[in-house]
C-alpha positions as CSV (number, residue, x, y, z in Angstrom):
1,M,-16.8,15.0,-2.4
2,I,-19.9,12.9,-2.0
3,Q,-20.8,9.3,-0.3
4,L,-21.0,6.2,-2.2
5,G,-24.6,5.8,-0.9
6,D,-25.8,9.1,-2.9
7,I,-24.9,7.5,-6.3
8,C,-26.3,4.2,-5.9
9,T,-28.9,2.0,-3.7
10,K,-28.5,-1.7,-2.6
11,A,-30.9,-4.8,-3.4
12,S,-30.4,-8.2,-1.9
13,S,-31.0,-11.7,-3.6
14,G,-32.1,-14.8,-2.2
15,I,-31.1,-17.3,-4.6
16,A,-29.0,-20.3,-3.0
17,Q,-26.5,-22.2,-5.4
18,K,-28.1,-25.6,-4.3
19,D,-31.4,-24.5,-5.7
20,L,-30.0,-23.9,-9.4
21,E,-29.3,-27.7,-10.1
22,H,-32.3,-28.1,-12.2
23,C,-32.4,-24.4,-13.8
24,N,-31.2,-24.3,-17.1
25,G,-31.8,-21.4,-19.3
26,A,-30.3,-18.4,-21.4
27,Y,-29.6,-16.1,-18.6
28,P,-26.5,-15.9,-16.6
29,I,-26.3,-16.2,-12.7
30,Y,-23.1,-15.5,-10.9
31,G,-21.3,-16.2,-7.6
32,A,-18.3,-15.0,-5.9
33,S,-15.8,-16.6,-8.5
34,G,-17.6,-15.7,-11.4
35,L,-20.4,-17.4,-13.7
36,I,-22.0,-20.2,-12.3
37,K,-24.6,-21.4,-15.1
38,Y,-27.0,-20.2,-17.1
39,V,-30.6,-20.4,-16.0
40,D,-34.4,-19.8,-17.0
41,F,-34.9,-16.5,-14.8
42,Y,-33.1,-13.0,-14.2
43,Q,-33.2,-10.4,-11.3
44,Q,-31.6,-7.3,-13.0
45,E,-33.2,-5.9,-15.9
46,N,-30.3,-3.5,-16.3
47,P,-26.2,-3.7,-15.8
48,Y,-25.4,-3.2,-12.5
49,V,-22.3,-3.8,-9.8
50,A,-22.2,-6.9,-7.6
51,V,-20.2,-7.2,-4.4
52,V,-19.3,-10.3,-2.6
53,K,-20.6,-9.6,1.0
54,D,-20.2,-13.2,2.6
55,G,-17.3,-15.7,2.7
56,A,-14.6,-16.1,0.5
57,G,-13.8,-12.9,-1.5
58,V,-15.4,-10.8,0.6
59,G,-15.6,-7.0,-1.0
60,R,-14.8,-8.2,-4.7
61,V,-16.4,-5.9,-7.1
62,M,-17.9,-7.3,-10.5
63,Q,-19.7,-5.2,-13.3
64,L,-22.4,-7.6,-14.3
65,P,-24.6,-7.4,-17.7
66,A,-28.3,-6.9,-18.1
67,K,-30.7,-9.6,-17.8
68,S,-28.8,-11.5,-14.9
69,S,-28.4,-12.3,-11.2
70,V,-26.2,-13.3,-8.2
71,I,-26.5,-15.6,-5.6
72,G,-27.3,-14.6,-2.0
73,T,-24.0,-14.5,-0.8
74,M,-23.6,-11.2,-2.9
75,Q,-25.1,-7.9,-3.2
76,Y,-26.7,-5.9,-5.8
77,I,-25.3,-2.1,-6.4
78,I,-28.1,-0.2,-8.4
79,P,-26.5,2.9,-9.8
80,N,-28.9,5.9,-9.8
81,E,-30.2,7.9,-12.6
82,G,-27.3,9.7,-14.4
83,I,-24.6,7.6,-12.9
84,S,-22.8,4.9,-15.2
85,V,-22.5,1.9,-14.3
86,Q,-18.9,1.5,-15.6
87,Y,-17.9,4.6,-13.3
88,L,-19.6,3.1,-10.1
89,A,-17.6,-0.4,-10.4
90,Y,-14.5,1.1,-10.8
91,A,-15.0,3.5,-8.0
92,M,-15.9,0.7,-5.7
93,E,-13.1,-1.5,-6.9
94,H,-10.9,1.6,-5.9
95,M,-12.7,1.9,-2.3
96,N,-11.1,-1.9,-1.4
97,L,-14.4,-2.6,0.4
98,A,-12.9,-6.0,2.0
99,K,-11.5,-3.8,5.0
100,Y,-15.4,-3.4,6.0
101,Y,-15.5,-6.9,6.9
102,T,-16.6,-8.3,10.3
103,G,-16.9,-12.0,11.6
104,A,-14.3,-14.1,12.6
105,T,-15.6,-17.5,11.1
106,I,-17.4,-16.1,8.0
107,P,-16.5,-12.4,6.9
108,H,-19.4,-10.4,6.0
109,I,-19.6,-6.7,5.0
110,Y,-22.5,-4.4,5.3
111,F,-23.7,-1.6,2.6
112,K,-24.6,0.6,5.9
113,D,-21.0,0.7,6.4
114,Y,-19.3,1.0,3.2
115,C,-22.1,3.3,1.6
116,K,-20.2,6.1,3.7
117,E,-17.2,5.9,1.4
118,K,-16.2,9.2,-0.1
119,L,-15.4,9.9,-3.6
120,Q,-14.6,12.8,-5.8
121,A,-18.3,14.3,-7.4
122,H,-18.2,13.9,-11.6
123,N,-20.4,14.8,-14.0
124,T,-22.0,12.6,-16.8
125,D,-19.6,13.4,-19.5
126,E,-16.4,13.1,-16.8
127,Q,-18.1,9.7,-15.8
128,R,-18.1,8.3,-19.3
129,H,-14.7,9.8,-20.3
130,I,-13.1,8.0,-16.9
131,A,-15.0,4.6,-17.7
132,L,-13.7,5.2,-21.5
133,V,-10.2,5.4,-20.4
134,L,-10.0,2.7,-17.7
135,G,-12.0,0.8,-20.0
136,K,-9.2,0.7,-22.3
137,I,-6.5,0.2,-19.8
138,A,-8.2,-2.9,-18.4
139,G,-8.7,-4.1,-22.1
140,L,-4.8,-4.0,-22.5
141,I,-4.2,-5.6,-19.2
142,S,-6.5,-8.5,-20.0
143,L,-4.8,-8.8,-23.5
144,R,-1.3,-9.3,-21.7
145,K,-2.3,-11.6,-19.2
146,Q,-3.9,-14.3,-22.2
147,Q,-0.7,-13.4,-24.2
148,L,1.3,-14.5,-20.9
149,A,-1.2,-17.5,-20.6
150,K,-0.9,-18.5,-24.0
151,L,3.2,-18.6,-24.0
152,D,2.6,-21.0,-21.1
153,E,0.4,-23.1,-22.9
154,L,2.6,-23.2,-25.6
155,V,5.7,-24.3,-23.5
156,K,3.6,-27.0,-22.0
157,A,2.3,-28.2,-25.4
158,R,6.2,-28.3,-26.5
159,F,7.6,-30.0,-23.4
160,M,4.8,-32.8,-24.0
161,E,5.4,-33.0,-27.8
162,M,9.3,-33.4,-27.2
163,F,9.4,-35.7,-23.9
164,G,5.8,-37.0,-23.6
165,D,3.6,-37.4,-20.5
166,P,5.7,-37.7,-17.0
167,V,3.3,-41.0,-16.3
168,T,2.9,-42.8,-19.3
169,N,6.5,-42.2,-20.8
170,P,5.3,-43.0,-24.2
171,Y,8.9,-42.4,-25.6
172,N,10.4,-44.9,-23.1
173,W,13.2,-42.7,-21.7
174,E,15.1,-44.1,-18.9
175,Q,14.0,-43.1,-15.5
176,V,15.6,-42.5,-12.4
177,P,14.8,-41.2,-8.9
178,L,15.2,-37.5,-8.5
179,K,17.9,-38.0,-5.8
180,T,20.2,-40.2,-8.5
181,S,20.1,-36.8,-10.5
182,A,21.4,-34.4,-7.7
183,I,24.1,-32.8,-6.7
184,R,22.2,-31.1,-4.0
185,L,18.4,-32.3,-3.0
186,S,17.8,-30.8,0.5
187,D,15.3,-28.9,2.0
188,G,17.9,-27.7,4.6
189,P,18.0,-28.8,8.4
190,F,18.1,-24.9,9.2
191,G,14.8,-24.4,7.6
192,S,12.6,-24.7,10.4
193,N,15.0,-22.5,12.7
194,L,14.6,-19.5,10.7
195,K,11.9,-17.5,12.5
196,S,10.8,-13.8,12.2
197,E,13.5,-12.6,14.7
198,H,16.3,-13.7,12.3
199,Y,15.2,-11.6,9.7
200,V,16.8,-8.1,9.2
201,Q,16.2,-5.5,6.7
202,S,19.1,-6.3,4.1
203,G,21.6,-8.8,3.8
204,I,21.3,-12.3,2.5
205,R,18.0,-13.4,0.5
206,V,15.8,-15.9,2.2
207,I,13.5,-17.9,-0.3
208,R,10.6,-19.0,1.0
209,L,7.3,-20.8,-0.5
210,G,5.7,-17.8,-1.3
211,N,8.4,-17.0,-3.9
212,I,8.1,-20.1,-5.9
213,G,5.8,-19.9,-8.4
214,V,5.2,-22.5,-11.0
215,G,7.9,-21.8,-13.1
216,E,8.6,-18.5,-12.1
217,F,10.5,-16.9,-9.3
218,I,8.0,-14.3,-7.5
219,D,9.8,-11.5,-6.1
220,K,7.6,-10.7,-2.9
221,D,8.0,-11.1,0.7
222,K,11.3,-10.2,0.8
223,S,12.9,-11.5,3.9
224,F,16.8,-11.5,4.8
225,I,19.2,-12.7,7.3
226,S,22.4,-11.1,8.3
227,K,25.9,-11.8,6.3
228,E,27.1,-13.0,10.1
229,H,24.0,-15.6,10.0
230,Y,24.6,-16.7,6.6
231,E,28.3,-17.6,7.3
232,Q,26.6,-20.3,9.5
233,L,24.4,-21.5,6.9
234,K,26.8,-21.2,4.1
235,K,26.9,-24.6,2.8
236,Y,22.9,-24.5,2.1
237,T,23.4,-21.7,-0.6
238,C,21.1,-21.4,-3.6
239,K,22.9,-19.7,-6.4
240,P,21.7,-18.4,-9.5
241,G,20.4,-21.0,-12.2
242,E,19.9,-23.6,-9.6
243,I,16.2,-24.9,-8.7
244,V,14.2,-24.5,-5.7
245,I,11.1,-26.7,-5.3
246,G,8.1,-26.0,-3.2
247,T,6.4,-28.8,-1.5
248,L,3.4,-27.2,0.2
249,G,0.5,-25.1,-0.9
250,D,-1.3,-24.5,-4.0
251,P,-0.2,-26.4,-6.0
252,N,1.9,-28.5,-3.6
253,L,4.6,-29.4,-6.1
254,R,6.1,-26.4,-7.6
255,A,9.6,-25.3,-9.0
256,C,11.4,-22.3,-10.5
257,I,15.0,-21.1,-10.9
258,V,16.7,-18.7,-8.8
259,P,17.1,-15.6,-10.9
260,E,20.2,-14.1,-11.5
261,Y,19.9,-10.6,-10.0
262,L,19.0,-12.4,-6.6
263,G,22.5,-13.2,-6.2
264,I,23.5,-16.0,-3.6
265,A,20.6,-16.9,-1.2
266,I,19.2,-19.8,1.2
267,N,15.9,-21.7,1.0
268,K,13.3,-21.6,4.1
269,A,11.5,-24.6,5.2
270,D,9.4,-26.7,2.9
271,C,11.5,-25.1,0.0
272,V,13.7,-27.8,-1.6
273,H,17.2,-27.1,-3.1
274,Y,17.8,-29.1,-6.0
275,V,21.1,-28.9,-8.3
276,P,21.0,-31.5,-11.1
277,K,24.4,-33.3,-11.8
278,S,26.2,-31.7,-14.8
279,G,25.9,-33.9,-18.1
280,M,22.8,-35.5,-16.6
281,L,19.8,-32.8,-16.7
282,L,19.7,-29.2,-17.6
283,A,17.7,-26.9,-15.2
284,D,14.8,-25.6,-17.5
285,F,14.0,-29.1,-18.6
286,V,13.8,-30.2,-14.7
287,C,12.0,-27.2,-13.6
288,Q,9.1,-27.3,-16.5
289,Y,9.3,-31.5,-15.8
290,I,8.6,-30.6,-12.1
291,N,5.7,-28.2,-12.9
292,C,3.8,-30.3,-15.5
293,P,0.1,-31.3,-13.8
294,E,0.8,-35.1,-14.7
295,T,3.7,-35.1,-12.5
296,L,1.8,-33.2,-9.6
297,L,-0.6,-36.2,-10.1
298,L,2.2,-38.4,-10.4
299,A,3.7,-37.1,-7.0
300,A,0.3,-37.0,-5.3
301,S,-0.2,-41.0,-6.2
302,M,3.3,-41.8,-4.4
303,V,1.3,-40.9,-0.8
304,H,0.0,-44.2,0.0
305,G,-3.6,-43.8,0.5
306,Q,-3.6,-40.6,2.2
307,T,-4.6,-37.1,1.6
308,R,-1.9,-34.4,2.2
309,S,-1.2,-31.0,1.1
310,R,2.5,-31.4,1.7
311,I,5.2,-33.7,-0.2
312,S,7.6,-34.6,1.7
313,S,11.4,-34.2,0.8
314,G,11.8,-38.2,0.9
315,Q,8.9,-38.7,-1.5
316,L,10.0,-36.0,-3.7
317,A,13.7,-37.4,-3.8
318,D,12.4,-40.9,-4.8
319,L,10.1,-39.0,-7.6
320,P,10.8,-40.6,-11.0
321,I,12.4,-38.1,-13.5
322,F,13.1,-38.5,-17.6
323,M,16.6,-38.8,-18.6
324,P,16.4,-37.7,-22.2
325,P,19.5,-37.0,-24.1
326,I,21.3,-33.9,-23.0
327,E,21.1,-32.9,-26.8
328,I,17.2,-32.8,-26.8
329,Q,17.3,-30.9,-23.5
330,K,19.2,-28.4,-24.8
331,E,16.8,-27.9,-27.9
332,F,14.0,-27.6,-25.2
333,T,15.9,-25.1,-23.2
334,C,16.7,-22.6,-26.3
335,F,12.6,-22.7,-27.0
336,Y,11.8,-22.1,-23.2
337,Q,14.2,-19.7,-22.9
338,A,13.1,-17.6,-25.9
339,K,9.4,-17.7,-24.6
340,N,10.6,-16.3,-21.5
341,R,12.1,-13.8,-22.9
342,Q,8.8,-12.9,-24.9
343,K,6.9,-13.4,-21.5
344,L,9.6,-10.7,-19.9
345,T,8.6,-8.0,-22.5
346,I,4.7,-8.4,-22.0
347,Q,5.2,-8.5,-18.2
348,Q,7.1,-5.4,-18.3
349,S,4.2,-4.1,-20.5
350,L,1.4,-5.2,-18.2
351,D,3.6,-3.6,-15.1
352,K,3.6,-0.4,-16.8
353,L,-0.1,-0.7,-17.4
354,E,-0.9,-1.8,-13.8
355,M,0.9,1.2,-12.6
356,L,-0.9,3.5,-15.1
357,R,-4.3,2.2,-14.2
358,K,-3.3,2.5,-10.5
359,S,-2.2,6.1,-10.7
360,L,-5.6,7.0,-12.8
361,M,-7.8,5.4,-9.9
362,Q,-6.0,7.5,-7.3
363,E,-6.6,10.6,-9.7
364,Y,-10.4,10.0,-10.5
365,F,-11.3,8.6,-7.2
366,G,-8.8,10.0,-4.7
């Protein structure tokens, strides 16, 4: 085993982002979120690794190209002679450098601390092989993510083509408040009463804000209540195929459908349970309508003169929604579900690639 400091050195940047306003050129400069702009200078002649050392994203590792620079919240990590920059980047990514942060308000990490990280020693040929294998997997992962994003874009485009912008309503669909089309539209008075001490290892699933993605159920942060506790809250049951809507966070309006495998569940505070009236609206249509960026803007405009990260249940209940003929909604649902089946296949491939990558990183770097 060797230490990270045995195979690389550090260098600092004194560039402030505010000083780049009038700098324009051909050389890229990067910050914690990626490329900032192109400027007329560079600090590094050769490819290198950059680490976010201050603020949001502290510990994030990037492999960056020759003839480029980073701003002062990042640090250059320069590979020693005979060390592959790609290999070094993968090794440092595996180290999870964020664990070295200090500082309560603005987190920092220091090379003097994380340079002591240990890793297996590999010769030049082994480094090339590791970089090649992990690079191919990274390329496939990137491709799968692009495919998922394109399918999402395709669904959004199809929705807009069939139904139009929720704000301008170019097809003059009848519009009603969301509450008018609902059998159930409630955030549940029980929600705020569910605290950590109410949760158990297994039982009836609780749907929380972190489970609600934009059009997808995110199966993480698994929380349960006992069957006995559920009996007290039974009237608030969320069933597969019904809709849960997040009203807080980023974005502060988003919806997904309760998946079949979840079975019965209940929703926690800030998660609104919506069940459309039969024959009026279909769940897939409603879900896509709510997740439109235009709908989010429309909902935000209903908060009179206030800046808020939360949409109240009352404002959500008054949100207008289109009422297209049910046959047109069925046509969209068929398209939507077909694309979701494609997404599922791609997601399964992506999950396998992520698992393979994790396994190989552990094998290569310990």
